[in-house]
Structure formats: structure tokens, C-alpha cells
Backbone as a chain_set.jsonl record, in Angstrom:
{"seq": "MSDLVRVAVYTHFARTGDAPSVADLAADTGLEQSDVRLALAALHESRDLVMDRDEIVMAHPFASIPLGFSVMGAETLWWGGCAWDSFAVPHLVESEPDVLVATRCPACDTPHAWVVGREAPPSGDQVAHFLTPAARVWDDVVHACANQRLFCSTDCVETWLDGREPGYVMDLATLWRLARGWYAGRMQPGYTRREPATAAAYFAEVGLRGPFWGLPS", "coords": {"N": [[-5.532, -16.654, -13.705], [-5.124, -18.285, -16.041], [-3.588, -20.559, -14.928], [-5.771, -21.727, -13.081], [-7.274, -22.737, -15.145], [-5.804, -24.586, -16.379], [-5.227, -26.485, -14.552], [-8.196, -27.295, -14.344], [-8.32, -28.358, -16.857], [-6.718, -30.665, -16.89], [-7.656, -32.155, -14.614], [-10.164, -32.883, -15.516], [-9.641, -34.045, -17.999], [-8.042, -36.491, -16.597], [-10.246, -37.516, -15.119], [-12.132, -38.153, -16.721], [-11.284, -38.952, -19.467], [-11.579, -37.501, -21.729], [-11.534, -34.774, -23.338], [-12.153, -31.349, -21.822], [-14.852, -29.165, -22.634], [-15.324, -25.541, -23.661], [-17.642, -24.721, -22.103], [-17.672, -26.669, -20.254], [-15.365, -25.962, -18.777], [-15.816, -23.504, -17.981], [-18.119, -23.817, -16.284], [-16.572, -25.752, -14.444], [-14.645, -23.792, -13.255], [-15.806, -21.226, -12.76], [-15.511, -19.177, -14.266], [-16.242, -16.933, -16.851], [-17.323, -17.82, -19.839], [-15.785, -16.336, -22.193], [-13.573, -15.528, -20.685], [-12.598, -18.066, -20.298], [-11.792, -18.823, -22.669], [-9.885, -17.162, -23.446], [-7.911, -17.795, -21.567], [-7.226, -20.454, -22.334], [-6.114, -19.864, -24.832], [-3.652, -18.384, -23.901], [-2.58, -20.492, -22.571], [-1.828, -22.204, -24.787], [-0.246, -20.497, -26.061], [2.0, -20.551, -24.416], [2.742, -23.226, -24.63], [1.457, -24.845, -22.944], [-0.836, -26.256, -23.359], [-2.224, -27.859, -26.402], [-4.081, -26.421, -28.956], [-6.879, -26.319, -31.044], [-8.508, -23.904, -32.603], [-11.175, -23.593, -30.57], [-10.925, -26.061, -29.322], [-9.411, -28.548, -27.512], [-6.401, -30.242, -28.189], [-4.412, -31.462, -27.3], [-3.132, -32.179, -24.033], [-0.497, -32.734, -22.625], [0.115, -35.45, -20.572], [-1.949, -36.307, -21.951], [-4.443, -36.717, -24.416], [-7.0, -35.925, -27.164], [-7.219, -36.964, -29.698], [-6.857, -39.7, -31.684], [-3.413, -41.105, -31.715], [-2.115, -43.594, -32.116], [-1.952, -45.082, -29.79], [-3.753, -46.451, -27.019], [-4.834, -46.072, -23.74], [-5.808, -47.591, -20.929], [-7.196, -47.533, -17.893], [-8.549, -48.603, -14.579], [-11.054, -47.752, -14.721], [-11.122, -45.799, -16.469], [-10.618, -44.584, -19.837], [-8.027, -43.642, -22.122], [-6.859, -41.727, -24.859], [-3.449, -42.153, -25.74], [-1.082, -39.889, -26.397], [1.43, -40.435, -27.569], [4.13, -42.634, -27.499], [5.625, -42.052, -25.321], [3.956, -40.258, -23.746], [1.938, -42.175, -23.228], [3.035, -43.968, -21.448], [3.529, -42.551, -19.505], [1.101, -41.86, -18.138], [0.143, -43.613, -15.745], [2.059, -42.427, -13.814], [1.117, -40.155, -13.398], [-1.719, -39.875, -13.114], [-2.976, -40.347, -9.785], [-4.83, -42.034, -8.868], [-4.632, -44.484, -10.48], [-2.694, -46.951, -10.275], [-1.518, -48.525, -12.253], [-1.756, -49.184, -15.711], [-3.113, -50.377, -18.888], [-1.59, -50.334, -21.872], [-1.943, -50.042, -25.244], [-0.869, -50.834, -28.569], [-0.031, -50.807, -31.977], [2.58, -52.227, -34.107], [3.98, -49.962, -36.168], [5.447, -50.727, -38.377], [4.829, -53.534, -39.303], [2.344, -54.072, -38.005], [1.658, -55.733, -35.83], [0.174, -56.489, -32.911], [0.689, -54.956, -29.623], [1.023, -54.859, -26.124], [1.222, -53.603, -22.815], [1.349, -53.855, -19.48], [1.778, -51.209, -17.7], [3.205, -49.561, -14.91], [4.051, -47.792, -11.829], [6.015, -48.812, -10.397], [8.157, -50.352, -11.762], [9.77, -50.911, -14.742], [7.79, -52.151, -17.717], [8.202, -55.529, -18.967], [9.8, -56.553, -21.862], [10.836, -56.775, -25.572], [10.381, -55.075, -27.064], [11.048, -51.88, -28.785], [11.0, -48.136, -28.619], [10.831, -45.672, -31.107], [11.773, -42.479, -31.756], [11.112, -39.876, -33.746], [11.466, -37.123, -34.302], [13.828, -34.965, -33.472], [14.381, -33.342, -29.815], [14.434, -30.626, -29.728], [13.059, -29.767, -31.879], [10.547, -30.385, -31.417], [8.086, -28.628, -31.037], [7.846, -27.491, -33.356], [5.958, -28.797, -35.023], [4.159, -30.128, -33.083], [2.069, -32.116, -33.108], [2.647, -33.899, -35.23], [5.247, -34.532, -34.353], [4.577, -36.116, -31.998], [2.862, -37.802, -32.919], [4.729, -39.438, -34.058], [6.217, -40.707, -32.232], [6.623, -43.623, -31.451], [6.152, -47.169, -30.75], [7.75, -50.129, -31.524], [8.23, -53.608, -32.809], [10.922, -54.239, -33.243], [14.49, -53.254, -33.892], [14.662, -53.888, -36.44], [12.028, -53.6, -37.533], [11.752, -50.845, -37.345], [13.629, -49.884, -39.126], [12.449, -50.843, -41.467], [10.126, -49.379, -41.561], [11.137, -46.732, -41.677], [12.256, -46.864, -44.126], [14.513, -45.889, -45.81], [14.515, -43.333, -44.8], [16.066, -40.599, -42.721], [17.066, -41.665, -39.567], [15.64, -41.32, -36.291], [15.525, -41.681, -32.849], [16.41, -44.351, -30.888], [14.967, -46.45, -28.276], [14.847, -48.641, -25.435], [12.379, -50.452, -23.582], [12.802, -49.818, -20.91], [14.358, -47.551, -20.604], [12.394, -45.779, -22.031], [10.313, -46.024, -20.042], [11.531, -44.739, -17.902], [12.025, -42.158, -18.882], [9.411, -41.291, -19.015], [8.489, -41.358, -16.375], [9.126, -39.24, -14.588], [8.694, -36.895, -16.164], [6.445, -35.366, -16.108], [5.784, -34.545, -13.684], [3.97, -33.028, -10.924], [2.166, -31.563, -12.842], [-0.42, -31.832, -12.459], [-1.202, -30.133, -10.461], [-1.573, -26.894, -8.987], [0.25, -23.816, -10.152], [2.22, -25.312, -11.434], [5.26, -25.26, -13.696], [6.635, -25.161, -16.901], [9.591, -27.104, -17.836], [12.675, -25.542, -18.474], [15.102, -25.298, -21.291], [17.633, -26.121, -20.42], [17.162, -27.368, -17.911], [15.548, -29.48, -18.701], [17.256, -30.85, -20.516], [19.036, -31.86, -18.484], [17.337, -33.634, -17.27], [16.93, -35.627, -19.131], [19.536, -36.678, -19.537], [19.606, -37.726, -17.011], [17.855, -40.014, -16.822], [19.122, -41.402, -18.927], [19.5, -40.959, -21.515], [21.151, -39.897, -24.561], [23.284, -37.909, -26.591], [23.14, -35.729, -29.545], [20.257, -35.671, -30.493], [18.929, -35.342, -28.226], [20.013, -32.728, -27.231], [22.412, -33.212, -26.096], [25.527, -34.22, -25.117], [27.342, -36.497, -27.119]], "CA": [[-6.564, -17.279, -14.411], [-4.735, -19.532, -16.927], [-3.499, -21.536, -14.095], [-6.866, -22.373, -12.769], [-8.095, -23.346, -16.281], [-4.915, -25.439, -16.911], [-5.539, -27.505, -13.521], [-9.364, -27.877, -14.677], [-8.241, -29.09, -18.015], [-5.847, -31.696, -16.509], [-8.342, -32.718, -13.826], [-11.202, -33.376, -16.314], [-8.88, -35.329, -18.662], [-7.789, -37.501, -15.923], [-11.276, -38.082, -14.699], [-13.198, -38.727, -17.992], [-10.479, -39.56, -20.4], [-11.943, -36.699, -22.817], [-11.01, -33.006, -23.363], [-13.235, -30.397, -21.703], [-15.154, -28.185, -23.537], [-15.266, -24.365, -22.958], [-18.568, -24.754, -21.227], [-17.306, -27.531, -19.01], [-14.158, -25.124, -17.886], [-16.615, -22.348, -17.396], [-18.608, -24.567, -15.048], [-15.608, -26.221, -13.229], [-14.051, -22.808, -12.592], [-16.668, -20.385, -12.422], [-15.119, -18.155, -15.076], [-17.01, -16.524, -17.971], [-16.712, -18.425, -21.192], [-14.898, -15.666, -22.776], [-12.371, -15.641, -19.912], [-11.823, -19.365, -20.315], [-11.072, -18.913, -24.115], [-8.471, -16.032, -23.168], [-6.84, -18.559, -20.793], [-6.749, -21.165, -23.283], [-5.365, -19.183, -26.001], [-2.583, -18.169, -23.328], [-1.736, -21.837, -22.411], [-1.285, -22.786, -26.038], [1.009, -19.859, -26.5], [2.929, -20.961, -23.312], [2.873, -24.534, -24.69], [0.847, -26.04, -22.005], [-1.968, -27.113, -24.352], [-2.328, -27.742, -27.861], [-5.474, -26.035, -29.128], [-7.387, -26.068, -32.502], [-9.69, -23.201, -32.012], [-11.903, -23.901, -29.231], [-10.794, -27.651, -29.054], [-8.177, -28.84, -26.757], [-6.079, -31.377, -29.036], [-3.375, -32.425, -26.319], [-2.812, -31.619, -22.621], [0.345, -33.738, -22.344], [0.2, -36.734, -21.539], [-3.489, -36.633, -22.711], [-4.883, -36.218, -26.049], [-8.302, -35.888, -27.644], [-7.216, -37.576, -30.8], [-5.942, -41.047, -31.684], [-2.326, -41.296, -32.196], [-1.427, -44.851, -31.988], [-2.038, -45.645, -28.303], [-4.801, -46.64, -25.921], [-4.449, -46.36, -22.29], [-6.847, -48.252, -20.205], [-7.233, -47.757, -16.485], [-9.531, -49.525, -14.142], [-12.271, -46.98, -14.897], [-11.012, -44.597, -17.613], [-9.959, -45.026, -21.262], [-7.415, -42.374, -22.587], [-5.89, -41.738, -25.945], [-2.234, -42.019, -25.313], [-0.411, -39.151, -27.395], [2.504, -41.057, -28.043], [4.778, -43.774, -26.562], [6.21, -41.386, -24.054], [2.891, -39.9, -22.972], [1.278, -43.249, -22.971], [3.745, -44.701, -20.305], [3.507, -41.333, -18.297], [-0.243, -41.797, -17.361], [0.106, -43.836, -14.495], [2.897, -41.853, -12.874], [0.494, -38.584, -13.48], [-2.96, -39.981, -12.294], [-2.642, -41.003, -8.769], [-5.842, -43.041, -8.837], [-4.391, -45.487, -11.453], [-1.278, -47.652, -10.288], [-1.108, -49.228, -13.594], [-2.751, -48.937, -17.102], [-2.894, -51.199, -20.096], [-0.949, -49.326, -22.928], [-1.95, -51.023, -26.319], [-0.852, -50.167, -29.916], [0.367, -51.6, -33.191], [3.792, -51.849, -34.739], [3.82, -49.191, -37.418], [6.193, -51.426, -39.71], [4.29, -54.736, -39.54], [1.071, -53.987, -37.62], [1.453, -56.489, -34.795], [-0.524, -55.878, -31.845], [1.443, -55.115, -28.593], [0.242, -54.58, -25.028], [2.172, -53.673, -21.47], [0.816, -53.174, -18.117], [2.497, -50.027, -17.412], [2.896, -49.22, -13.567], [4.693, -46.908, -11.312], [7.025, -49.458, -9.62], [8.997, -50.96, -12.768], [9.294, -50.779, -16.234], [7.331, -53.328, -18.313], [9.05, -56.33, -19.612], [9.586, -56.919, -23.474], [11.996, -56.635, -26.184], [10.273, -54.005, -28.115], [11.838, -50.621, -28.876], [10.671, -46.941, -29.093], [11.516, -44.856, -32.213], [11.181, -41.079, -31.838], [11.478, -39.26, -35.143], [11.742, -35.649, -34.334], [14.716, -34.136, -32.154], [13.749, -32.84, -28.953], [14.474, -29.146, -30.006], [12.043, -29.329, -33.075], [9.133, -30.986, -31.239], [7.133, -27.731, -30.971], [7.662, -26.969, -34.77], [4.799, -29.482, -35.297], [3.793, -31.13, -31.866], [1.241, -33.316, -33.301], [3.386, -34.674, -35.977], [6.363, -35.197, -33.556], [3.954, -36.903, -31.112], [2.498, -39.056, -33.729], [6.037, -40.271, -34.637], [7.093, -41.469, -31.117], [6.165, -44.982, -31.529], [6.841, -48.558, -30.441], [8.14, -51.121, -32.627], [8.725, -54.985, -32.372], [12.493, -54.511, -33.03], [15.23, -52.082, -34.733], [14.514, -54.27, -37.756], [10.954, -53.112, -37.926], [12.041, -49.374, -37.164], [14.361, -49.498, -40.209], [11.65, -51.032, -42.395], [9.275, -48.369, -41.618], [12.002, -45.592, -42.233], [12.283, -46.898, -45.578], [15.47, -45.001, -46.076], [14.456, -41.831, -44.239], [16.882, -40.306, -41.536], [16.444, -42.307, -38.152], [15.643, -40.467, -35.077], [16.374, -42.129, -31.641], [15.796, -45.671, -30.557], [15.431, -46.526, -26.826], [14.188, -49.943, -25.035], [11.184, -50.169, -22.913], [13.108, -49.408, -19.698], [14.611, -46.075, -20.843], [11.03, -45.054, -22.205], [9.667, -45.895, -18.662], [12.4, -43.677, -17.029], [11.781, -40.907, -19.398], [7.988, -40.902, -18.846], [8.034, -41.543, -15.147], [8.995, -38.029, -13.737], [8.78, -35.87, -16.936], [5.227, -34.573, -15.871], [5.487, -34.544, -12.254], [3.566, -31.684, -10.74], [1.503, -31.017, -13.744], [-1.998, -31.892, -11.98], [-1.315, -29.192, -9.357], [-1.509, -25.375, -9.275], [1.772, -23.333, -9.817], [3.279, -25.976, -12.357], [5.695, -24.444, -14.883], [7.376, -26.222, -18.082], [11.018, -27.003, -17.769], [13.433, -24.687, -19.471], [16.06, -26.244, -21.928], [18.814, -26.676, -19.636], [16.679, -28.413, -16.925], [15.125, -30.592, -19.662], [18.49, -31.643, -20.915], [19.481, -32.35, -17.428], [16.478, -34.672, -17.069], [17.08, -36.433, -20.267], [20.697, -37.409, -19.118], [19.393, -38.507, -15.788], [17.294, -41.017, -17.278], [19.984, -42.284, -19.613], [19.161, -40.439, -22.908], [22.439, -39.565, -24.94], [23.516, -37.312, -27.952], [22.531, -34.153, -29.923], [18.702, -35.408, -30.544], [18.323, -34.617, -26.926], [20.545, -31.659, -26.837], [23.348, -33.555, -25.171], [26.741, -34.789, -25.89], [27.416, -37.944, -27.666]], "C": [[-6.021, -18.572, -15.323], [-4.446, -20.75, -16.048], [-4.675, -22.386, -13.669], [-7.481, -23.199, -13.99], [-7.203, -24.592, -16.717], [-5.055, -26.508, -15.896], [-6.903, -27.896, -13.915], [-9.116, -28.688, -15.837], [-7.761, -30.409, -17.695], [-6.864, -32.585, -15.601], [-9.586, -33.491, -14.764], [-10.686, -34.498, -17.156], [-8.655, -36.732, -17.85], [-8.776, -38.187, -15.518], [-12.241, -38.919, -15.817], [-12.385, -39.372, -19.218], [-10.706, -38.601, -21.986], [-11.567, -35.243, -22.503], [-12.495, -32.387, -22.88], [-13.57, -29.441, -22.472], [-15.264, -26.696, -22.817], [-16.293, -24.209, -21.994], [-18.104, -25.392, -20.158], [-16.289, -26.76, -18.106], [-14.991, -24.225, -17.237], [-17.268, -22.783, -16.123], [-17.869, -24.952, -13.942], [-14.858, -25.008, -12.566], [-14.565, -21.642, -12.125], [-16.315, -19.119, -12.892], [-16.383, -17.873, -16.149], [-16.42, -17.364, -19.125], [-15.687, -17.772, -22.015], [-13.519, -15.554, -22.058], [-11.612, -17.127, -20.102], [-11.127, -19.434, -21.654], [-9.742, -18.223, -24.141], [-7.331, -17.057, -22.622], [-6.414, -19.612, -21.654], [-5.728, -20.95, -24.301], [-3.738, -19.01, -25.213], [-1.882, -19.593, -22.996], [-1.398, -22.601, -23.837], [-0.064, -21.85, -26.207], [2.166, -20.283, -25.593], [3.242, -22.516, -23.503], [2.371, -25.501, -23.6], [-0.138, -26.798, -22.378], [-1.481, -26.885, -25.557], [-3.779, -27.615, -28.233], [-5.602, -26.306, -30.771], [-8.617, -25.347, -32.318], [-10.165, -23.208, -30.81], [-11.575, -25.349, -28.721], [-9.453, -27.86, -28.48], [-7.618, -30.098, -27.396], [-5.05, -32.145, -28.016], [-3.096, -31.391, -25.179], [-1.626, -32.677, -22.164], [0.386, -34.176, -20.882], [-0.999, -36.899, -22.115], [-3.689, -36.224, -23.902], [-6.287, -36.458, -26.389], [-8.197, -36.583, -29.0], [-6.609, -38.855, -30.835], [-4.724, -40.755, -32.388], [-1.488, -42.424, -32.239], [-1.471, -45.529, -30.749], [-3.459, -45.513, -27.78], [-4.263, -46.759, -24.608], [-5.503, -46.68, -21.62], [-6.484, -48.539, -18.734], [-8.357, -48.68, -15.964], [-10.81, -48.755, -14.375], [-12.263, -45.763, -16.035], [-10.12, -45.131, -18.614], [-9.51, -43.653, -21.913], [-7.108, -42.666, -23.999], [-4.431, -41.485, -25.518], [-1.821, -41.003, -26.534], [0.706, -39.714, -27.96], [3.078, -42.01, -27.066], [5.134, -43.06, -25.224], [5.016, -40.857, -23.175], [2.071, -41.17, -22.35], [1.77, -44.187, -21.452], [3.662, -43.674, -19.2], [1.997, -41.297, -17.439], [-0.24, -42.152, -15.987], [1.162, -43.057, -13.47], [2.132, -40.486, -12.754], [-0.837, -38.773, -12.545], [-2.635, -40.888, -11.066], [-3.709, -42.399, -8.292], [-5.594, -44.438, -9.536], [-2.934, -45.817, -11.388], [-0.886, -48.198, -11.362], [-2.175, -49.208, -14.325], [-2.263, -49.965, -18.016], [-2.412, -50.23, -21.306], [-1.05, -50.358, -23.95], [-1.762, -50.292, -27.629], [-0.455, -51.185, -30.924], [1.666, -51.319, -33.577], [3.671, -50.95, -35.855], [4.321, -49.913, -38.762], [5.364, -52.651, -40.109], [2.945, -54.931, -38.894], [0.938, -55.326, -36.545], [1.29, -55.797, -33.576], [0.404, -55.928, -30.642], [0.653, -54.461, -27.303], [1.209, -54.643, -23.899], [1.144, -53.229, -20.702], [1.938, -52.412, -17.64], [2.243, -49.416, -15.637], [3.808, -48.292, -12.978], [6.232, -47.547, -10.576], [8.35, -49.72, -10.402], [8.728, -50.762, -14.015], [8.75, -52.197, -16.767], [8.527, -54.244, -18.781], [8.864, -56.305, -21.318], [10.791, -56.369, -24.224], [11.618, -55.507, -27.215], [10.983, -52.781, -27.894], [11.028, -49.357, -29.26], [11.591, -46.34, -29.828], [10.901, -43.492, -31.776], [11.768, -40.674, -33.194], [12.261, -38.003, -35.05], [12.765, -35.149, -33.125], [14.047, -33.389, -31.199], [13.738, -31.239, -29.252], [13.454, -28.664, -31.006], [10.848, -29.801, -32.675], [8.034, -30.212, -31.522], [7.055, -27.019, -32.482], [6.416, -27.393, -35.41], [4.323, -30.512, -34.07], [3.076, -32.375, -32.377], [1.743, -34.382, -33.991], [4.58, -35.459, -35.222], [5.752, -36.218, -32.504], [3.59, -38.202, -31.914], [3.196, -40.054, -34.334], [7.0, -40.57, -33.385], [6.179, -42.641, -30.947], [7.047, -46.126, -30.836], [6.759, -49.326, -31.597], [8.583, -52.475, -32.024], [10.127, -55.164, -32.275], [13.224, -53.415, -33.867], [14.878, -52.658, -36.087], [13.392, -53.734, -38.407], [10.997, -51.582, -38.049], [12.881, -49.162, -38.537], [13.569, -49.974, -41.332], [10.686, -49.998, -42.555], [9.984, -47.14, -42.047], [12.01, -45.671, -43.641], [13.305, -46.108, -46.188], [15.478, -43.708, -45.726], [15.517, -41.737, -43.009], [16.397, -40.93, -40.27], [16.506, -41.236, -37.341], [16.342, -41.247, -33.832], [15.728, -43.313, -31.249], [16.189, -45.993, -29.105], [14.736, -48.018, -26.61], [13.191, -49.432, -24.001], [11.632, -49.592, -21.41], [13.68, -47.978, -19.678], [13.454, -45.346, -20.931], [10.568, -44.963, -20.851], [10.257, -44.993, -17.913], [11.96, -42.355, -17.532], [10.316, -40.472, -19.034], [7.782, -40.782, -17.035], [8.235, -40.114, -14.374], [9.074, -36.793, -14.606], [7.471, -34.88, -16.486], [4.939, -34.367, -14.306], [5.133, -32.925, -11.907], [2.523, -31.014, -11.739], [-0.12, -31.145, -13.381], [-2.201, -30.574, -10.966], [-0.987, -27.771, -9.886], [0.092, -24.828, -9.147], [2.876, -24.041, -10.716], [3.802, -25.051, -13.427], [6.741, -25.479, -15.667], [8.846, -26.045, -17.576], [11.483, -26.269, -18.786], [14.269, -25.851, -20.007], [17.0, -26.858, -21.021], [18.366, -27.651, -18.423], [16.006, -29.519, -17.564], [16.182, -31.477, -19.977], [18.93, -32.284, -19.733], [18.606, -33.804, -17.212], [16.892, -35.865, -17.805], [18.459, -37.15, -20.021], [20.582, -37.969, -18.007], [18.992, -39.911, -15.836], [18.087, -41.928, -18.341], [19.991, -42.049, -21.036], [20.869, -39.705, -23.245], [22.579, -38.875, -26.15], [22.858, -36.157, -28.337], [20.879, -34.303, -30.174], [18.336, -35.179, -29.383], [18.82, -33.325, -26.601], [21.644, -31.975, -25.951], [24.482, -34.048, -25.846], [26.56, -36.314, -26.265], [27.804, -38.994, -26.565]], "O": [[-6.517, -19.696, -15.239], [-4.947, -21.842, -16.319], [-4.65, -23.605, -13.841], [-8.12, -24.232, -13.788], [-7.722, -25.526, -17.328], [-5.001, -27.63, -16.4], [-6.967, -29.124, -13.866], [-9.697, -29.772, -15.868], [-8.367, -31.35, -18.208], [-6.888, -33.785, -15.874], [-9.812, -34.688, -14.59], [-11.124, -35.647, -17.106], [-8.983, -37.833, -18.29], [-8.613, -39.404, -15.424], [-12.851, -39.983, -15.705], [-12.9, -40.276, -19.876], [-10.18, -38.888, -23.061], [-11.352, -34.787, -21.38], [-13.603, -32.717, -23.303], [-12.692, -28.796, -23.047], [-15.291, -26.612, -21.589], [-15.985, -23.577, -20.984], [-18.077, -24.793, -19.083], [-16.322, -26.869, -16.881], [-14.946, -24.12, -16.011], [-17.035, -22.235, -15.046], [-18.177, -24.709, -12.775], [-14.454, -25.147, -11.411], [-14.005, -21.005, -11.233], [-16.606, -18.084, -12.292], [-17.372, -18.606, -16.181], [-15.213, -17.543, -19.291], [-14.788, -18.441, -22.524], [-12.47, -15.494, -22.699], [-10.396, -17.316, -20.067], [-10.045, -20.004, -21.789], [-8.731, -18.619, -24.722], [-6.185, -17.152, -23.061], [-5.196, -19.747, -21.771], [-4.753, -21.655, -24.561], [-2.738, -19.424, -25.801], [-0.673, -19.734, -23.179], [-0.675, -23.597, -23.824], [1.037, -22.334, -26.468], [3.289, -20.347, -26.092], [3.927, -23.083, -22.651], [2.768, -26.65, -23.409], [-0.373, -27.891, -21.862], [-0.623, -26.064, -25.879], [-4.61, -28.472, -27.932], [-4.662, -26.461, -31.551], [-9.653, -25.905, -31.955], [-9.447, -22.762, -29.916], [-12.045, -25.697, -27.638], [-8.458, -27.344, -28.988], [-8.294, -31.109, -27.206], [-4.966, -33.373, -28.019], [-2.897, -30.181, -25.291], [-1.937, -33.47, -21.276], [0.669, -33.348, -20.016], [-1.046, -37.824, -22.926], [-3.022, -35.308, -24.384], [-6.785, -37.38, -25.742], [-9.305, -36.804, -29.488], [-5.791, -39.105, -29.95], [-4.771, -40.235, -33.503], [-0.27, -42.313, -32.38], [-0.965, -46.65, -30.709], [-4.206, -44.584, -28.086], [-3.304, -47.493, -24.374], [-6.379, -45.823, -21.745], [-5.739, -49.44, -18.349], [-9.009, -49.405, -16.715], [-11.791, -49.447, -14.102], [-13.194, -45.02, -16.347], [-9.162, -45.882, -18.433], [-10.287, -42.741, -22.198], [-7.093, -43.846, -24.348], [-4.272, -40.455, -24.863], [-2.233, -41.307, -27.654], [0.906, -39.322, -29.11], [2.584, -42.178, -25.951], [4.884, -43.586, -24.14], [5.078, -41.005, -21.955], [1.633, -41.179, -21.2], [1.063, -44.834, -20.678], [3.736, -44.031, -18.024], [1.845, -40.797, -16.324], [-0.519, -41.347, -15.098], [0.944, -43.181, -12.264], [2.597, -39.686, -11.943], [-1.067, -38.109, -11.534], [-2.117, -41.994, -11.216], [-3.435, -43.393, -7.62], [-6.261, -45.422, -9.215], [-2.071, -45.289, -12.089], [0.328, -48.388, -11.426], [-3.329, -49.21, -13.896], [-1.111, -50.392, -17.936], [-3.152, -49.273, -21.534], [-0.46, -51.428, -23.804], [-2.385, -49.252, -27.843], [-0.57, -52.381, -30.657], [2.022, -50.15, -33.428], [2.993, -51.511, -36.717], [3.828, -49.783, -39.883], [5.199, -52.798, -41.32], [2.35, -55.962, -39.207], [-0.15, -55.896, -36.611], [1.946, -54.833, -33.179], [1.004, -56.999, -30.548], [-0.243, -53.635, -27.476], [2.007, -55.58, -23.876], [0.249, -52.452, -21.035], [2.959, -52.953, -17.213], [1.179, -48.915, -15.274], [4.565, -47.867, -13.851], [7.245, -46.898, -10.314], [9.449, -49.428, -9.93], [7.605, -50.47, -14.427], [9.2, -53.251, -16.318], [9.658, -53.79, -18.953], [7.792, -56.036, -21.86], [11.627, -55.644, -23.685], [12.409, -55.089, -28.061], [11.535, -52.623, -26.805], [10.332, -49.485, -30.267], [12.795, -46.305, -29.573], [9.712, -43.383, -31.48], [12.815, -41.149, -33.633], [13.374, -37.799, -35.535], [12.379, -34.999, -31.965], [13.093, -32.723, -31.603], [12.724, -30.681, -28.833], [13.032, -27.509, -31.059], [9.941, -29.705, -33.502], [7.067, -30.697, -32.109], [6.272, -26.097, -32.708], [5.808, -26.661, -36.191], [4.167, -31.706, -34.325], [3.456, -33.511, -32.095], [1.518, -35.553, -33.685], [4.852, -36.649, -35.382], [6.472, -37.159, -32.169], [3.933, -39.351, -31.633], [2.805, -41.076, -34.898], [8.226, -40.661, -33.453], [5.102, -42.573, -30.354], [8.223, -46.064, -30.48], [5.908, -49.234, -32.482], [9.188, -52.54, -30.954], [10.639, -55.971, -31.5], [12.511, -52.67, -34.539], [14.789, -51.808, -36.972], [13.463, -53.388, -39.586], [10.25, -51.068, -38.883], [12.697, -48.053, -39.039], [13.981, -49.505, -42.393], [10.384, -49.692, -43.708], [9.366, -46.446, -42.855], [11.798, -44.68, -44.34], [12.947, -45.565, -47.234], [16.296, -42.924, -46.208], [15.779, -42.756, -42.37], [15.242, -40.669, -39.936], [17.272, -40.294, -37.546], [17.561, -41.421, -33.811], [14.498, -43.337, -31.258], [17.34, -45.892, -28.68], [14.125, -48.528, -27.549], [13.141, -48.265, -23.614], [10.804, -48.934, -20.78], [13.436, -47.27, -18.7], [13.268, -44.394, -20.172], [10.398, -43.825, -20.411], [9.519, -44.347, -17.169], [11.558, -41.493, -16.75], [10.105, -39.288, -18.769], [6.883, -40.081, -16.571], [7.412, -39.886, -13.488], [9.431, -35.729, -14.1], [7.606, -33.658, -16.56], [3.831, -34.034, -13.886], [5.692, -31.923, -12.353], [2.055, -29.922, -11.416], [-0.954, -30.542, -14.056], [-3.32, -30.103, -10.764], [-0.34, -27.503, -10.898], [0.933, -25.234, -8.345], [4.04, -23.656, -10.826], [3.09, -24.227, -14.001], [7.447, -26.346, -15.152], [9.239, -25.027, -17.006], [10.919, -26.237, -19.879], [14.291, -26.989, -19.537], [17.094, -28.081, -20.921], [19.087, -28.567, -18.026], [15.897, -30.553, -16.905], [16.112, -32.689, -19.771], [19.272, -33.45, -19.931], [19.159, -34.887, -17.023], [17.166, -36.936, -17.262], [18.471, -38.336, -20.353], [21.431, -38.83, -17.775], [19.502, -40.822, -15.183], [17.709, -43.076, -18.573], [20.472, -42.908, -21.774], [21.581, -39.155, -22.405], [21.81, -39.343, -26.989], [22.069, -35.589, -27.582], [20.18, -33.292, -30.095], [17.198, -34.71, -29.336], [18.204, -32.692, -25.744], [21.919, -31.168, -25.062], [24.449, -34.291, -27.052], [25.77, -37.111, -25.76], [27.901, -40.186, -26.856]]}, "num_chains": 1, "name": "protein.A"}
């Protein structure tokens, strides 16, 4: 039941850009609304969705709240949950070979936009900064995602941090590689989230390093 509801959530988000309601999911799956609510609670517990009562806040890489990014396809507009998720949308939504990802630098408010596709990373000198280490993301996943942002440069990252402990900085190519395969299979039945060991192997494969990602320096 939970897997049926999960696929329905993702299908609705991919098609419309919006989070489905409990009524939407009941109509899409043929389940009773009470069963949909039970499935959503289970999916929140398993970290497949982020719920706030009956409302779906995040179904990574989709979000129902603005967190600094818009992702525009040919026919659909999504909120990007973070830099990572925004770059992941064209890799997950088969009908969108590329999307326009737009944001502003959190430090200086400079607007930025990239056409992000499946074939190669976008060009640009901007950098992504992730504030929360991977092992702590689910302590407060909305806060963690809201602080995975894109900046003009490392100088803007330092300005924005204003003396706080830095997180992890990567270039656009590394961000694109991170996003490319992370959510593979999430739109299909039977998907299971990566265990810590397989997640760490994936991080290493795309070029990430150090304890921030649970990896050697």
C-alpha cells in the first residue's frame, strides 16, 4: 500500500509541479482516504516523504514550499527543494530532457539561471555550498535542504557564513554528477532508499570527499 501511494505522489508531482492531497491520492490509487493517511505516515517514518500533518512538504527532489529555487520545464514549474534536488529533476522526469533552474545568491542577491540537462553539466563559475553534513540532514531535513544553495563564488559563501562553521563547497560539475543518479528509480514501484554504505559509495563515485560525506579526507 505504501509503495502504491509513494508512486502516486511522485507521479502527481512530476506531472503537475504540486503536491497531491489525500483526496487526490485516494482517487489515483483507489484506496480509502484513511488508508492513504496511514501510508503517508509510514512513508514519512521511512524518510521517503516529508509530511506536515496531511500535507506533503517534500518528496525529494520535489517540494511543495519555496526553498530558494524554481525549476521550469517545457510544461511544468516546480519548486526546487535545494541545489541538489533542482539539478536532479531532469534526470528523474523522463518527459523533461532539460529544465531551467533559477535562484539568487544568498549573499549578494545576484540572480542566476542554468539550463540543466541529462547529457552534461551546465557551464558556470558558481559554486554550491551545503551547510549540514550528510549524516545530520534528517535531524531537520527542511532546514538542511534550505541551506543547500548556489553562490556566485567562494567569496560569497564566506560572506554569507559570516564567521559560522563552513560546510562543503563544490563546483557545478560535481553538483550535476551528485544529482544525476541519486534518485534513479524513485518514480517506479519497488524503490528503496540507499543504506549509509551504498550512499557513501555513491558520494565517492561522483567525486565527493571527506567526513562531511562520511568518507575519508
